[in-house]
Each structure stands twice: as C-alpha cells, then as structure tokens.
DRENPASE-725742 format. One record per residue (C-alpha): z, x negated, y negated. Coordinates in pm, whole numbers, plus 50000, padded with zeros to 5 digits. Example, Ala and Ser with C-alpha at 12.3 -4.5 7.8 and 13.67 -1.06 7.14 Angstrom:
residues 2
+-------+-------+-------+
!     w !     u !     v !
+-------+-------+-------+
! 50780 ! 48770 ! 50450 !
! 50714 ! 48633 ! 50106 !
+-------+-------+-------+
END
This chain:
residues 228
+-------+-------+-------+
!     w !     u !     v !
+-------+-------+-------+
! 08489 ! 26241 ! 40613 !
! 08464 ! 26555 ! 40744 !
! 08576 ! 26722 ! 41085 !
! 08523 ! 26945 ! 41326 !
! 08775 ! 27122 ! 41564 !
! 08631 ! 27305 ! 41925 !
! 09071 ! 27383 ! 42043 !
! 09286 ! 27632 ! 42162 !
! 09585 ! 27648 ! 42262 !
! 09850 ! 27380 ! 42207 !
! 09661 ! 27060 ! 42262 !
! 09389 ! 27218 ! 41946 !
! 09711 ! 27360 ! 41772 !
! 09881 ! 27035 ! 41807 !
! 09532 ! 26826 ! 41739 !
! 09427 ! 27088 ! 41426 !
! 09767 ! 27034 ! 41270 !
! 09766 ! 26676 ! 41296 !
! 09400 ! 26718 ! 41072 !
! 09531 ! 26945 ! 40845 !
! 09882 ! 26791 ! 40719 !
! 09969 ! 26435 ! 40969 !
! 09899 ! 26126 ! 40795 !
! 09504 ! 26095 ! 40817 !
! 09473 ! 26436 ! 40687 !
! 09428 ! 26258 ! 40328 !
! 09156 ! 26071 ! 40519 !
! 08963 ! 26342 ! 40648 !
! 08811 ! 26734 ! 40548 !
! 08873 ! 26982 ! 40747 !
! 08565 ! 27202 ! 40797 !
! 08490 ! 27427 ! 41080 !
! 08691 ! 27513 ! 41314 !
! 08610 ! 27702 ! 41645 !
! 08888 ! 27869 ! 41899 !
! 08819 ! 28065 ! 42230 !
! 08851 ! 28445 ! 42242 !
! 08999 ! 28460 ! 42555 !
! 08954 ! 28811 ! 42605 !
! 08535 ! 28728 ! 42620 !
! 08383 ! 28639 ! 43012 !
! 08232 ! 28293 ! 42866 !
! 08522 ! 28177 ! 42783 !
! 08645 ! 28194 ! 43181 !
! 08972 ! 28216 ! 43106 !
! 09009 ! 28322 ! 43514 !
! 08937 ! 27936 ! 43566 !
! 09108 ! 27773 ! 43262 !
! 09529 ! 27817 ! 43116 !
! 09462 ! 28143 ! 43015 !
! 09459 ! 28280 ! 43358 !
! 09819 ! 28150 ! 43392 !
! 10130 ! 28360 ! 43198 !
! 10198 ! 28242 ! 42819 !
! 10305 ! 28395 ! 42474 !
! 10068 ! 28626 ! 42308 !
! 10118 ! 28382 ! 42008 !
! 09976 ! 28085 ! 42186 !
! 09613 ! 28290 ! 42263 !
! 09613 ! 28239 ! 41828 !
! 09820 ! 28017 ! 41721 !
! 09471 ! 27786 ! 41634 !
! 09342 ! 28083 ! 41458 !
! 09602 ! 28181 ! 41213 !
! 09688 ! 27822 ! 41166 !
! 09303 ! 27760 ! 41067 !
! 09420 ! 28098 ! 40787 !
! 09669 ! 27940 ! 40666 !
! 09464 ! 27565 ! 40566 !
! 09124 ! 27860 ! 40435 !
! 08971 ! 27811 ! 40711 !
! 08837 ! 28052 ! 40915 !
! 08814 ! 28069 ! 41326 !
! 08441 ! 28141 ! 41477 !
! 08557 ! 28260 ! 41849 !
! 08198 ! 28394 ! 41906 !
! 07998 ! 28174 ! 42165 !
! 07819 ! 27878 ! 42057 !
! 07469 ! 27789 ! 42162 !
! 07370 ! 28024 ! 41986 !
! 07104 ! 28097 ! 41614 !
! 07404 ! 28179 ! 41489 !
! 07614 ! 27912 ! 41505 !
! 07400 ! 27651 ! 41514 !
! 07297 ! 27759 ! 41134 !
! 07651 ! 27779 ! 41011 !
! 07728 ! 27427 ! 41253 !
! 07374 ! 27250 ! 41049 !
! 07379 ! 27365 ! 40744 !
! 07771 ! 27471 ! 40640 !
! 07997 ! 27271 ! 40880 !
! 07776 ! 27009 ! 40888 !
! 08024 ! 26754 ! 41066 !
! 08027 ! 26356 ! 41060 !
! 08248 ! 26375 ! 41388 !
! 08342 ! 26650 ! 41646 !
! 08689 ! 26715 ! 41840 !
! 08745 ! 26930 ! 42106 !
! 09073 ! 26985 ! 42249 !
! 09097 ! 27245 ! 42504 !
! 08847 ! 27487 ! 42477 !
! 08652 ! 27693 ! 42643 !
! 08255 ! 27659 ! 42617 !
! 08011 ! 27406 ! 42752 !
! 07807 ! 27171 ! 42470 !
! 07421 ! 27132 ! 42445 !
! 07212 ! 26868 ! 42311 !
! 07246 ! 27024 ! 42018 !
! 07597 ! 27048 ! 41908 !
! 07668 ! 26691 ! 42066 !
! 07414 ! 26507 ! 41921 !
! 07491 ! 26656 ! 41610 !
! 07754 ! 26456 ! 41426 !
! 07692 ! 26068 ! 41343 !
! 08007 ! 25928 ! 41441 !
! 08048 ! 26150 ! 41742 !
! 08137 ! 26435 ! 41936 !
! 08444 ! 26339 ! 42145 !
! 08681 ! 26564 ! 42391 !
! 09036 ! 26542 ! 42502 !
! 09030 ! 26556 ! 42887 !
! 09390 ! 26528 ! 43119 !
! 09384 ! 26274 ! 43392 !
! 09561 ! 25920 ! 43600 !
! 09357 ! 25568 ! 43505 !
! 09110 ! 25649 ! 43824 !
! 08814 ! 25495 ! 43696 !
! 08558 ! 25721 ! 43495 !
! 08502 ! 25950 ! 43525 !
! 08774 ! 26079 ! 43674 !
! 08841 ! 26270 ! 43983 !
! 08975 ! 26526 ! 43783 !
! 08735 ! 26637 ! 43581 !
! 08643 ! 27044 ! 43577 !
! 08844 ! 27280 ! 43391 !
! 09166 ! 27313 ! 43508 !
! 09286 ! 26949 ! 43507 !
! 09660 ! 27021 ! 43496 !
! 09685 ! 27231 ! 43809 !
! 09450 ! 26919 ! 44023 !
! 09732 ! 26714 ! 43923 !
! 09982 ! 26872 ! 44020 !
! 09847 ! 26936 ! 44364 !
! 09808 ! 26596 ! 44400 !
! 10140 ! 26514 ! 44361 !
! 10103 ! 26308 ! 44063 !
! 10393 ! 26173 ! 43899 !
! 10196 ! 26174 ! 43540 !
! 09902 ! 26241 ! 43270 !
! 09689 ! 26091 ! 43073 !
! 09422 ! 26169 ! 42797 !
! 09096 ! 26059 ! 42782 !
! 08906 ! 26034 ! 42528 !
! 08568 ! 26075 ! 42553 !
! 08219 ! 26187 ! 42454 !
! 08071 ! 26481 ! 42489 !
! 07727 ! 26459 ! 42697 !
! 07532 ! 26704 ! 42937 !
! 07817 ! 26628 ! 43264 !
! 08196 ! 26826 ! 43286 !
! 08427 ! 26512 ! 43160 !
! 08187 ! 26244 ! 43231 !
! 08098 ! 26142 ! 42929 !
! 08141 ! 25749 ! 42798 !
! 08535 ! 25653 ! 42786 !
! 08661 ! 25574 ! 42425 !
! 09046 ! 25507 ! 42556 !
! 09297 ! 25671 ! 42736 !
! 09650 ! 25752 ! 42601 !
! 10025 ! 25661 ! 42725 !
! 10101 ! 25797 ! 42970 !
! 10323 ! 26117 ! 42976 !
! 10536 ! 26204 ! 43311 !
! 10524 ! 26509 ! 43452 !
! 10897 ! 26654 ! 43529 !
! 10915 ! 26834 ! 43878 !
! 10860 ! 27171 ! 43889 !
! 10611 ! 27182 ! 43623 !
! 10393 ! 27424 ! 43543 !
! 10010 ! 27401 ! 43387 !
! 10174 ! 27600 ! 43084 !
! 10453 ! 27346 ! 43103 !
! 10203 ! 27053 ! 43100 !
! 10025 ! 27154 ! 42818 !
! 10292 ! 27226 ! 42576 !
! 10430 ! 26821 ! 42698 !
! 10225 ! 26682 ! 42644 !
! 10024 ! 26881 ! 42360 !
! 10155 ! 26651 ! 42049 !
! 10149 ! 26293 ! 42178 !
! 09785 ! 26372 ! 42321 !
! 09705 ! 26464 ! 41932 !
! 09838 ! 26172 ! 41784 !
! 09663 ! 25939 ! 42027 !
! 09373 ! 26153 ! 41908 !
! 09433 ! 26059 ! 41529 !
! 09495 ! 25629 ! 41631 !
! 09121 ! 25728 ! 41776 !
! 08934 ! 25866 ! 41512 !
! 09098 ! 25587 ! 41266 !
! 08922 ! 25309 ! 41407 !
! 08613 ! 25514 ! 41451 !
! 08696 ! 25595 ! 41047 !
! 08713 ! 25234 ! 41013 !
! 08433 ! 25081 ! 41169 !
! 08202 ! 25308 ! 40990 !
! 08363 ! 25216 ! 40687 !
! 08329 ! 24889 ! 40755 !
! 07951 ! 24975 ! 40825 !
! 07874 ! 25112 ! 40536 !
! 08032 ! 24838 ! 40316 !
! 07855 ! 24559 ! 40512 !
! 07519 ! 24818 ! 40453 !
! 07513 ! 24858 ! 40051 !
! 07696 ! 24426 ! 39993 !
! 07309 ! 24465 ! 40268 !
! 07135 ! 24653 ! 39994 !
! 07253 ! 24488 ! 39642 !
! 07117 ! 24091 ! 39857 !
! 06764 ! 24297 ! 39921 !
! 06792 ! 24458 ! 39556 !
! 06868 ! 24097 ! 39390 !
! 06633 ! 23936 ! 39574 !
! 06341 ! 24101 ! 39494 !
! 06479 ! 24056 ! 39128 !
! 06429 ! 23733 ! 39198 !
! 06112 ! 23751 ! 39222 !
! 05833 ! 23567 ! 38975 !
+-------+-------+-------+
END
C-alpha cells in the first residue's frame, strides 16, 4: 500500500517513524513526504507551533528521517503544477496522512488517494466538527482550561478540520503548566500509534474488498464459460 505523509514537528516525525519502522511497515510503502519549510511565508509560522520556542533540530526532524530512508522531503507549495506532477505521476498514493502541516489542501490533492486523505487534529470529544478546529488547537485547549486532549482522525475536505470523522483516540492528560510545544511532544507518540491502528483497519477493509471483487470476477468467468 502506497502512503504519503504531509507532516512536521513531533507528530509528523512519529507518524513517519511508525510507517517506516513500526509494526505496519511491512504492509506499507512510504512513497512521498512533504514537510514544513518554516522560513516560507506560506506555512503561516506566526499562527502555528513554530511561533513558540523550540529546538532547531525540531524544524528538520522529518526531513532528516526521510533522508535516512532514501526519501527526499518536499518543502515547497503543494498547490502548484510542480507538486501535482510529483504527487500524481511519482508518488501515486493510495492513502495520505497529514500530521502538523502548514498548508491547505485542494480537492485535486485530497480527492486523489483511493483510500482517503486523513488529518490528525487535537481536540476534545465535544462533537464533530470540534470547537477546537483551527491552526493552533493546543493553545485553544490550554486557554479553555481543558485537562486532556484527544486526536481526531478525520477525512480532509474543503473546510478547516471539518471532514468526516473516522475515529477519536484515547485521551492524553494535560499536565499543569504545559505549553503548546510540551503537548506536541507529549501526545505525538500516542497519536502516531492511534493513526497506525486506524490505517491498519483501512488496509484490512481494502484487502477484503479486493478479495470479494476477485471472487465475483471469478464467478462471472465461470458462469460465462458454462454457457453453451
């Protein structure tokens, strides 16, 4: 199964790590990685996690992990002719995962993968779409005095964190005094494992659908051969 990752910071790092080295790695092939270039204006650095104090290494952790596995991380704009060609002719993903990425997607991107294009968004179980949609959900959760967060895995659509909800993770408790960066660091390993669990379900369902389609085709061939 061909998987593309659009991710940065700790969530992107842990999702990519699970796909490359975790239990699901034998069933998937990472065919593309896109990550934030925080010096570029189009990633809206001032409204996202990059506006908070962080280590320089955290800016490039996804890019370096990808390179260690022979993958070149794309850091340009994704709604361009250059990227459409890369995405549709070289990556050709069956499924995409978005995990801390500073660009919006259009229908040409999120409508391409046959198994879907999914985002991992922090929130609480307050209904869907969550009141904590937006580019800086952890700050919104801290401001609201939340004592925990969950991760919503949802389909990407034309809205902002509004696509069909696939599943919610187990809660991660928010320690007193935790910052936005702390919450990214604390929650990302669990978020990545949760994403792999849901991805495995998608892969299993696709395999079952494929087996049923093959069986139906075989029956049709047998029936046609039986006609005198």
